[in-house]
N, CA, C and O atoms as a Tinker XYZ file with bonds, in Angstrom:
   308  protein
     1  N     -0.105000  258.456000  167.280000    73     2
     2  CA     0.158000  260.149000  166.975000    64     1     3
     3  C      0.890000  260.459000  168.896000    63     2     4     5
     4  O      0.799000  260.054000  170.056000    81     3
     5  N      1.529000  261.383000  168.078000    73     3     6
     6  CA     2.005000  262.009000  169.975000    64     5     7
     7  C      1.039000  262.618000  171.021000    63     6     8     9
     8  O     -0.001000  262.974000  170.466000    81     7
     9  N      1.041000  262.789000  171.980000    73     7    10
    10  CA     0.524000  263.516000  172.549000    64     9    11
    11  C      1.242000  264.682000  173.614000    63    10    12    13
    12  O      2.383000  264.519000  174.047000    81    11
    13  N      0.502000  265.728000  173.921000    73    11    14
    14  CA     1.399000  266.583000  175.128000    64    13    15
    15  C      0.514000  266.701000  176.519000    63    14    16    17
    16  O     -0.688000  266.683000  176.783000    81    15
    17  N      1.043000  266.757000  176.843000    73    15    18
    18  CA     0.413000  267.522000  178.625000    64    17    19
    19  C      0.253000  268.662000  178.533000    63    18    20    21
    20  O      1.325000  269.266000  178.568000    81    19
    21  N     -0.728000  269.374000  178.410000    73    19    22
    22  CA    -1.184000  271.114000  178.318000    64    21    23
    23  C     -0.784000  271.720000  179.687000    63    22    24    25
    24  O     -0.014000  272.593000  180.087000    81    23
    25  N     -1.787000  270.730000  180.283000    73    23    26
    26  CA    -2.032000  271.288000  181.522000    64    25    27
    27  C     -2.884000  270.418000  182.554000    63    26    28    29
    28  O     -3.464000  269.390000  182.205000    81    27
    29  N     -2.909000  270.920000  183.862000    73    27    30
    30  CA    -3.416000  269.816000  184.383000    64    29    31
    31  C     -4.609000  270.230000  185.669000    63    30    32    33
    32  O     -4.269000  270.703000  186.753000    81    31
    33  N     -5.805000  269.985000  185.339000    73    31    34
    34  CA    -6.878000  270.079000  186.042000    64    33    35
    35  C     -6.769000  269.850000  187.548000    63    34    36    37
    36  O     -5.895000  269.143000  188.050000    81    35
    37  N     -7.614000  270.427000  188.163000    73    35    38
    38  CA    -7.661000  270.125000  190.003000    64    37    39
    39  C     -8.536000  269.157000  190.076000    63    38    40    41
    40  O     -8.512000  268.881000  191.275000    81    39
    41  N     -9.030000  268.704000  189.752000    73    39    42
    42  CA   -10.158000  267.106000  189.550000    64    41    43
    43  C    -10.722000  266.715000  188.226000    63    42    44    45
    44  O    -10.684000  267.548000  187.321000    81    43
    45  N    -11.281000  265.445000  188.000000    73    43    46
    46  CA   -11.705000  264.701000  187.008000    64    45    47
    47  C    -12.665000  265.395000  186.616000    63    46    48    49
    48  O    -12.763000  265.420000  185.390000    81    47
    49  N    -13.830000  266.289000  187.471000    73    47    50
    50  CA   -14.692000  266.882000  186.838000    64    49    51
    51  C    -14.551000  267.971000  185.888000    63    50    52    53
    52  O    -15.136000  267.984000  184.805000    81    51
    53  N    -13.377000  269.345000  186.505000    73    51    54
    54  CA   -12.746000  270.190000  186.082000    64    53    55
    55  C    -12.293000  269.644000  184.363000    63    54    56    57
    56  O    -12.355000  270.331000  183.344000    81    55
    57  N    -11.776000  267.986000  184.510000    73    55    58
    58  CA   -11.014000  268.129000  183.269000    64    57    59
    59  C    -12.123000  267.647000  182.182000    63    58    60    61
    60  O    -12.036000  267.720000  180.956000    81    59
    61  N    -12.959000  267.245000  182.797000    73    59    62
    62  CA   -13.637000  266.836000  181.745000    64    61    63
    63  C    -14.778000  267.887000  180.701000    63    62    64    65
    64  O    -15.309000  267.703000  179.606000    81    63
    65  N    -14.793000  269.096000  181.762000    73    63    66
    66  CA   -15.316000  270.764000  181.352000    64    65    67
    67  C    -14.112000  270.753000  180.175000    63    66    68    69
    68  O    -14.252000  270.551000  178.969000    81    67
    69  N    -13.166000  270.974000  180.758000    73    67    70
    70  CA   -12.075000  271.560000  179.448000    64    69    71
    71  C    -11.772000  270.782000  178.553000    63    70    72    73
    72  O    -11.354000  271.331000  177.533000    81    71
    73  N    -11.838000  269.382000  178.541000    73    71    74
    74  CA   -12.385000  268.464000  177.402000    64    73    75
    75  C    -13.028000  269.072000  176.353000    63    74    76    77
    76  O    -12.736000  269.446000  175.216000    81    75
    77  N    -14.354000  269.056000  177.345000    73    75    78
    78  CA   -15.467000  268.963000  176.341000    64    77    79
    79  C    -15.093000  270.775000  175.334000    63    78    80    81
    80  O    -15.195000  271.121000  174.157000    81    79
    81  N    -14.634000  271.502000  176.682000    73    79    82
    82  CA   -14.729000  272.961000  176.013000    64    81    83
    83  C    -13.591000  272.962000  174.395000    63    82    84    85
    84  O    -13.808000  273.665000  173.408000    81    83
    85  N    -12.385000  271.940000  174.563000    73    83    86
    86  CA   -10.914000  271.701000  174.305000    64    85    87
    87  C    -12.043000  271.363000  172.647000    63    86    88    89
    88  O    -11.709000  272.068000  171.695000    81    87
    89  N    -13.178000  270.427000  172.397000    73    87    90
    90  CA   -13.269000  269.665000  171.293000    64    89    91
    91  C    -14.053000  270.508000  170.521000    63    90    92    93
    92  O    -14.016000  270.634000  169.297000    81    91
    93  N    -15.097000  271.341000  171.691000    73    91    94
    94  CA   -16.118000  272.105000  170.730000    64    93    95
    95  C    -15.187000  273.635000  170.226000    63    94    96    97
    96  O    -15.695000  274.686000  169.836000    81    95
    97  N    -13.849000  273.356000  170.374000    73    95    98
    98  CA   -13.435000  274.316000  169.703000    64    97    99
    99  C    -12.208000  273.683000  168.059000    63    98   100   101
   100  O    -11.654000  274.206000  167.091000    81    99
   101  N    -12.327000  272.616000  168.532000    73    99   102
   102  CA   -12.192000  272.068000  166.994000    64   101   103
   103  C    -10.447000  271.339000  167.669000    63   102   104   105
   104  O     -9.602000  270.876000  166.904000    81   103
   105  N    -10.295000  271.402000  169.003000    73   103   106
   106  CA    -9.245000  270.234000  169.403000    64   105   107
   107  C     -9.494000  269.149000  169.619000    63   106   108   109
   108  O    -10.673000  268.802000  169.537000    81   107
   109  N     -8.302000  268.032000  170.043000    73   107   110
   110  CA    -8.670000  267.069000  169.452000    64   109   111
   111  C     -8.339000  266.201000  171.291000    63   110   112   113
   112  O     -7.935000  265.039000  171.278000    81   111
   113  N     -8.497000  266.705000  172.271000    73   111   114
   114  CA    -8.465000  266.042000  173.376000    64   113   115
   115  C     -8.120000  264.497000  173.572000    63   114   116   117
   116  O     -8.954000  263.644000  173.267000    81   115
   117  N     -6.720000  264.120000  174.151000    73   115   118
   118  CA    -7.467000  262.807000  174.773000    64   117   119
   119  C     -8.235000  262.405000  175.873000    63   118   120   121
   120  O     -8.328000  263.109000  176.880000    81   119
   121  N     -8.722000  261.456000  175.766000    73   119   122
   122  CA    -9.556000  261.024000  176.859000    64   121   123
   123  C     -9.438000  259.747000  177.875000    63   122   124   125
   124  O     -9.955000  258.668000  177.584000    81   123
   125  N     -8.998000  259.875000  178.617000    73   123   126
   126  CA    -8.505000  258.973000  179.724000    64   125   127
   127  C     -9.231000  257.918000  180.158000    63   126   128   129
   128  O     -9.007000  256.712000  180.064000    81   127
   129  N    -10.408000  258.699000  180.796000    73   127   130
   130  CA   -11.611000  258.209000  181.178000    64   129   131
   131  C    -11.271000  258.383000  182.600000    63   130   132   133
   132  O    -10.295000  259.111000  182.785000    81   131
   133  N    -11.984000  257.766000  183.931000    73   131   134
   134  CA   -11.522000  257.897000  185.038000    64   133   135
   135  C    -10.719000  257.960000  185.551000    63   134   136   137
   136  O    -10.439000  258.934000  186.249000    81   135
   137  N     -9.668000  256.444000  185.351000    73   135   138
   138  CA    -8.500000  256.741000  185.485000    64   137   139
   139  C     -8.479000  255.469000  186.515000    63   138   140   141
   140  O     -7.602000  254.629000  186.311000    81   139
   141  N     -9.415000  255.258000  187.648000    73   139   142
   142  CA    -9.242000  254.598000  188.436000    64   141   143
   143  C    -10.553000  253.658000  189.373000    63   142   144   145
   144  O    -11.505000  253.189000  188.750000    81   143
   145  N    -10.480000  253.554000  190.261000    73   143   146
   146  CA   -11.760000  253.158000  191.346000    64   145   147
   147  C    -12.310000  254.062000  191.753000    63   146   148   149
   148  O    -11.891000  255.205000  191.936000    81   147
   149  N    -13.925000  253.354000  192.042000    73   147   150
   150  CA   -14.658000  254.487000  192.862000    64   149   151
   151  C    -13.891000  254.524000  193.915000    63   150   152   153
   152  O    -13.079000  253.734000  194.395000    81   151
   153  N    -14.435000  256.015000  194.328000    73   151   154
   154  CA   -14.174000  256.374000  195.713000    64   153   155
   155  C    -12.289000  256.356000  196.393000    63   154   156   157
   156  O    -11.670000  256.708000  197.398000    81   155
   157  N    -12.047000  255.732000  195.120000    73   155   158
   158  CA   -10.356000  255.931000  195.539000    64   157   159
   159  C     -9.686000  257.592000  194.971000    63   158   160   161
   160  O     -9.335000  257.693000  193.796000    81   159
   161  N     -9.537000  259.131000  196.185000    73   159   162
   162  CA    -8.946000  260.384000  196.189000    64   161   163
   163  C     -7.609000  259.720000  195.181000    63   162   164   165
   164  O     -7.132000  258.594000  195.036000    81   163
   165  N     -7.322000  261.094000  194.598000    73   163   166
   166  CA    -5.967000  261.363000  194.271000    64   165   167
   167  C     -5.181000  260.152000  193.545000    63   166   168   169
   168  O     -4.128000  259.535000  193.706000    81   167
   169  N     -6.490000  260.154000  192.483000    73   167   170
   170  CA    -6.037000  258.524000  191.290000    64   169   171
   171  C     -4.539000  259.568000  190.837000    63   170   172   173
   172  O     -3.398000  259.473000  191.290000    81   171
   173  N     -5.049000  260.476000  189.860000    73   171   174
   174  CA    -3.379000  261.265000  189.552000    64   173   175
   175  C     -2.717000  261.777000  190.233000    63   174   176   177
   176  O     -2.001000  262.599000  189.661000    81   175
   177  N     -2.619000  261.722000  190.972000    73   175   178
   178  CA    -1.461000  262.325000  192.277000    64   177   179
   179  C     -2.031000  263.526000  192.240000    63   178   180   181
   180  O     -3.034000  263.980000  191.689000    81   179
   181  N     -0.512000  264.307000  193.508000    73   179   182
   182  CA    -1.111000  265.693000  193.954000    64   181   183
   183  C     -1.354000  267.140000  192.589000    63   182   184   185
   184  O     -1.965000  268.204000  192.682000    81   183
   185  N     -0.584000  266.547000  191.450000    73   183   186
   186  CA    -0.193000  267.316000  190.192000    64   185   187
   187  C     -1.631000  267.151000  189.675000    63   186   188   189
   188  O     -1.587000  267.071000  188.447000    81   187
   189  N     -2.644000  267.085000  190.050000    73   187   190
   190  CA    -3.734000  266.786000  189.282000    64   189   191
   191  C     -3.847000  265.930000  187.870000    63   190   192   193
   192  O     -2.866000  265.246000  187.580000    81   191
   193  N     -4.894000  265.926000  187.043000    73   191   194
   194  CA    -5.719000  265.717000  186.084000    64   193   195
   195  C     -4.978000  265.951000  184.853000    63   194   196   197
   196  O     -5.063000  267.148000  184.578000    81   195
   197  N     -4.410000  265.426000  184.148000    73   195   198
   198  CA    -3.084000  265.986000  182.760000    64   197   199
   199  C     -4.887000  266.187000  182.201000    63   198   200   201
   200  O     -5.922000  265.834000  182.767000    81   199
   201  N     -4.655000  266.939000  180.803000    73   199   202
   202  CA    -5.093000  267.559000  179.628000    64   201   203
   203  C     -4.109000  267.451000  178.564000    63   202   204   205
   204  O     -3.262000  268.290000  178.259000    81   203
   205  N     -4.351000  266.172000  177.970000    73   203   206
   206  CA    -3.366000  266.006000  176.754000    64   205   207
   207  C     -4.323000  266.253000  175.424000    63   206   208   209
   208  O     -5.477000  265.869000  175.236000    81   207
   209  N     -3.250000  267.203000  174.370000    73   207   210
   210  CA    -3.667000  266.976000  172.810000    64   209   211
   211  C     -2.229000  266.375000  172.222000    63   210   212   213
   212  O     -1.191000  266.136000  172.839000    81   211
   213  N     -2.562000  266.203000  170.702000    73   211   214
   214  CA    -1.671000  265.947000  169.830000    64   213   215
   215  C     -0.446000  267.184000  169.814000    63   214   216   217
   216  O     -0.903000  268.317000  169.966000    81   215
   217  N      0.681000  267.110000  169.689000    73   215   218
   218  CA     1.712000  267.663000  169.875000    64   217   219
   219  C      1.592000  268.998000  169.228000    63   218   220   221
   220  O      1.966000  270.081000  169.679000    81   219
   221  N      0.774000  268.638000  167.645000    73   219   222
   222  CA     0.749000  269.752000  166.900000    64   221   223
   223  C     -0.533000  270.363000  167.244000    63   222   224   225
   224  O     -1.252000  270.651000  166.288000    81   223
   225  N     -0.892000  270.576000  168.231000    73   223   226
   226  CA    -2.234000  271.698000  168.576000    64   225   227
   227  C     -2.151000  272.330000  169.861000    63   226   228   229
   228  O     -2.863000  273.224000  170.318000    81   227
   229  N     -0.658000  271.419000  170.649000    73   227   230
   230  CA    -0.546000  271.659000  171.852000    64   229   231
   231  C     -0.237000  273.595000  172.329000    63   230   232   233
   232  O     -0.478000  274.072000  173.438000    81   231
   233  N      0.029000  273.952000  171.768000    73   231   234
   234  CA     0.781000  275.386000  171.790000    64   233   235
   235  C     -0.854000  276.132000  172.071000    63   234   236   237
   236  O     -1.266000  276.580000  173.141000    81   235
   237  N     -1.568000  276.087000  170.775000    73   235   238
   238  CA    -3.112000  276.904000  170.869000    64   237   239
   239  C     -4.256000  276.157000  171.767000    63   238   240   241
   240  O     -5.174000  276.722000  172.363000    81   239
   241  N     -3.951000  274.570000  171.717000    73   239   242
   242  CA    -4.898000  274.667000  173.024000    64   241   243
   243  C     -4.569000  274.656000  174.633000    63   242   244   245
   244  O     -5.379000  274.415000  175.528000    81   243
   245  N     -3.127000  274.988000  174.781000    73   243   246
   246  CA    -3.004000  275.933000  175.692000    64   245   247
   247  C     -3.168000  277.253000  176.232000    63   246   248   249
   248  O     -3.171000  277.806000  177.332000    81   247
   249  N     -3.262000  277.451000  175.389000    73   247   250
   250  CA    -3.225000  279.074000  175.562000    64   249   251
   251  C     -5.123000  278.989000  175.946000    63   250   252   253
   252  O     -5.645000  279.651000  176.843000    81   251
   253  N     -5.748000  278.188000  175.182000    73   251   254
   254  CA    -7.382000  278.241000  175.067000    64   253   255
   255  C     -7.340000  277.425000  176.820000    63   254   256   257
   256  O     -7.834000  278.066000  177.748000    81   255
   257  N     -6.891000  276.414000  177.018000    73   255   258
   258  CA    -7.128000  275.851000  178.297000    64   257   259
   259  C     -6.817000  276.516000  179.590000    63   258   260   261
   260  O     -7.554000  276.492000  180.576000    81   259
   261  N     -5.395000  277.252000  179.485000    73   259   262
   262  CA    -4.713000  277.857000  180.635000    64   261   263
   263  C     -6.051000  278.805000  180.862000    63   262   264   265
   264  O     -6.608000  278.805000  181.960000    81   263
   265  N     -6.628000  279.768000  179.553000    73   263   266
   266  CA    -7.927000  280.743000  180.317000    64   265   267
   267  C     -8.768000  280.656000  180.711000    63   266   268   269
   268  O     -9.289000  281.398000  181.544000    81   267
   269  N     -9.509000  278.935000  179.842000    73   267   270
   270  CA   -10.755000  278.540000  181.057000    64   269   271
   271  C    -10.535000  277.965000  182.078000    63   270   272   273
   272  O    -11.518000  277.847000  182.810000    81   271
   273  N     -9.168000  277.348000  182.599000    73   271   274
   274  CA    -9.157000  276.979000  183.646000    64   273   275
   275  C     -8.968000  278.186000  184.675000    63   274   276   277
   276  O     -9.704000  278.119000  185.660000    81   275
   277  N     -8.199000  279.155000  184.617000    73   275   278
   278  CA    -8.065000  280.332000  185.079000    64   277   279
   279  C     -9.632000  281.055000  185.404000    63   278   280   281
   280  O     -9.788000  281.799000  186.372000    81   279
   281  N    -10.746000  280.715000  184.446000    73   279   282
   282  CA   -11.837000  281.579000  184.828000    64   281   283
   283  C    -12.575000  280.473000  185.077000    63   282   284   285
   284  O    -13.747000  280.844000  185.008000    81   283
   285  N    -12.541000  279.488000  185.290000    73   283   286
   286  CA   -13.281000  278.455000  186.261000    64   285   287
   287  C    -12.820000  278.018000  187.999000    63   286   288   289
   288  O    -13.588000  277.608000  188.869000    81   287
   289  N    -11.447000  278.250000  188.106000    73   287   290
   290  CA   -11.146000  278.931000  189.519000    64   289   291
   291  C    -12.187000  280.135000  189.885000    63   290   292   293
   292  O    -13.281000  279.965000  190.422000    81   291
   293  N    -11.593000  281.461000  189.463000    73   291   294
   294  CA   -12.843000  282.107000  189.770000    64   293   295
   295  C    -13.139000  282.512000  189.906000    63   294   296   297
   296  O    -13.057000  283.468000  190.678000    81   295
   297  N    -14.127000  281.947000  188.910000    73   295   298
   298  CA   -16.259000  281.404000  189.669000    64   297   299
   299  C    -15.777000  280.383000  191.225000    63   298   300   301
   300  O    -16.057000  280.935000  192.289000    81   299
   301  N    -15.526000  279.868000  191.257000    73   299   302
   302  CA   -15.211000  279.301000  192.218000    64   301   303
   303  C    -14.749000  279.996000  193.813000    63   302   304   305
   304  O    -14.888000  279.673000  194.993000    81   303
   305  N    -14.457000  280.530000  193.449000    73   303   306
   306  CA   -13.981000  281.742000  194.411000    64   305   307
   307  C    -14.811000  282.399000  195.292000    63   306   308
   308  O    -14.371000  283.313000  195.990000    81   307
């Protein structure tokens, strides 16, 4: 199964929330785990944590994830 990156979360905590929300809405996001050593910042680079879903779900999942990410960022302000 091929996966497509639909967006990049600011950090791992935000990525976990997005992955959980996508699963709750019936999508099948790839969970890559923490991706590194404890205490090592920016393991995923400056672009953030990639959120990936199967290619056939990418269009709909991207719309939901972008909306959720926007709402999360607004709540943080």
